[in-house]
N, C-alpha and C positions, 0 to 999 in steps of 0.2 A: 644482634638476626631476628630478622622478621619470621615467625613461624608461619606454616602455608596459609591458615587462618587469616591471616592479619594480613597477609598480602593481596589474596582475594579480595580483601575489605579495601583497602586501598587500590585496586584497579577498579572494583566496583565503583567506589568512589569517584575517579576520575572519569571513568564513563559516562556515570551521570551529569558532572560537570560539563563533560563536553555535549553532551546531547541538552543541555538547557545555553548553549551557546545562541547567542542572537545575530553575530556577524557573518555574515554569506561566504566570505571567504575562508574565514576556521570550519564553517560547516561542510566548504567543500573539502579541505584540506584530511576534516575527519571522515568525510563519505570516500575520499580516495585510500585513507587506510583502512576501511571498511571491506569493498572491493578487493583492494590490493592483498588482503589478509582472507578472502570470502571463505577458505576451506579450514580454518582456524579457530578454534575456541573463541578468540579474541570478536572476531566480527561477530557473532552470533551474540557473545554479552554484550559489545557497542548498540547492535541493534536493540536487541531488548531494553537496552535505555532508551534509547529513540524513541521504543512506543511507548515507554513509560509518561513520556513529557509532552504536554498537549499544546504545541506550539506551530503555527503554521511555516514559521521559518524554515520547520525541518522538510516541506516537501520536498525542496530543491534535492538534498541530501537521497530520501527517500526515491525519487527517480533516476538516480545517478546509481542506488542500488539496485533498483527495477532494471537497469537494463544491465546491469554487470556482475551482479553478485550471483550466490549460488541459488537454486530453489527455495532452497529454506529461507534463505535472506528477502528474496524476492515475494516470498508470501509476506513474511513479516512487512516489509514495507508497503505491500498494498492496503495493508490493514492499518495503516498509519493514514496513509492515501485517503481511503474511504473514512475514514475518523474527521481529516482536515479539510480535503478537498473542495475543490466545487467547480463549474462551469469549466474553468480554463485548466482542469486535469484532465479532462477528456481528451484531447489533443496529445498532450504528452502518453496519456494509458493509450491510443492509438498506436502512438511512433514505438512505444515499449512494446505492445503485442506485434507490430513490425519484426522487431528486431530478436524477440523470442518463438517467432516462427517454427524457426528447427529445433528448439528446445523441449523441455518439458508441457507435457500435455495437458497437466495439472494447472500449471500456471498460468497457458493460454484461456482456459478455461475460467479462472479466479482474476485473471482479467478482463473477460467478457463480460463475466458478473458485475465487476465493478464496474463497468461501462454501463450496464443497464442499471443498476442501481442510482447511477448519473442520469441516466437520458430516459429511462421508462422503455427505451427500445430492448430488442433481443437479438443480436447478431452473433453469438453462439465466439467463439473463438475465431472467427472470420474477419482477419484484418482488413481485410478488402471490403467485404461489405462495411465495417465501421467506416472505414476513410469515404468510402462514397456518401456514405449518411453525415459524415461528419462534414464534406465539404456542400452538402445542398441546405447543411442548417445550421453551420457555424455564426452565420451574421444575424439569425433570427431571436427573435426574443424568447427563449423559452428557460423556463428555471428547471431545477433538478427535480425529479420526480420523485414523490413519496413512496417508497414500496406497497404493495398492495395487500390488502388485510389491516388496515388500519383499526384504532380502536384498542380497547383493553381486550385478552381474551383472557385473563389472570392466571396466565402461565408465565415459563420463564422468558417465553417468545418475545413478551410484553419490553423484556430489557436489551433484546438481540440490537446487534447495528444494523445499519441498512442491508450490509453484505452477507452476513446472516440469515438476517429476514426472507433478503431473496432465495436465499439456498432455501429455508422452510417450504417457502413459496413452491419452488420447483419440484421440492419432495414431493407436498401436496398434490402436484399435477401428476407425478406418478402413481 
């Protein structure tokens, strides 16, 4: 008989192992299990394991969670996308924004901030405006923009990821 603590440790070990998979098919099954159990603690623990791993192969899993997960899982997926995403993430974020239009405003705002972080543009939570911008710019040679306010401030904001820096800049404007 395993006690509850040992069982929890075993589950976390398995989830961490699954989040370290490199095989796209295995990660697709993992994503399906997260989305399929999106309202259970398992899904949150699984996404926490995903967030703790730093490999770009997790991006398709994160986009699948962004499309079908609960709001808290979507926000976790967005954090991972921001950490590992690149120009190729922009179109998928716009598609996710379109799919989320009837959902939580908070998720739409965070997707908009992620897009702003990648592009330097600000169309808020408007999937239509982002889609129009993307159609006009997807074939152009552009780089992911650095968030305004670069350089060292000597504060905790120096260590924030680009999405959080964007949020700080928005707070400064208000």
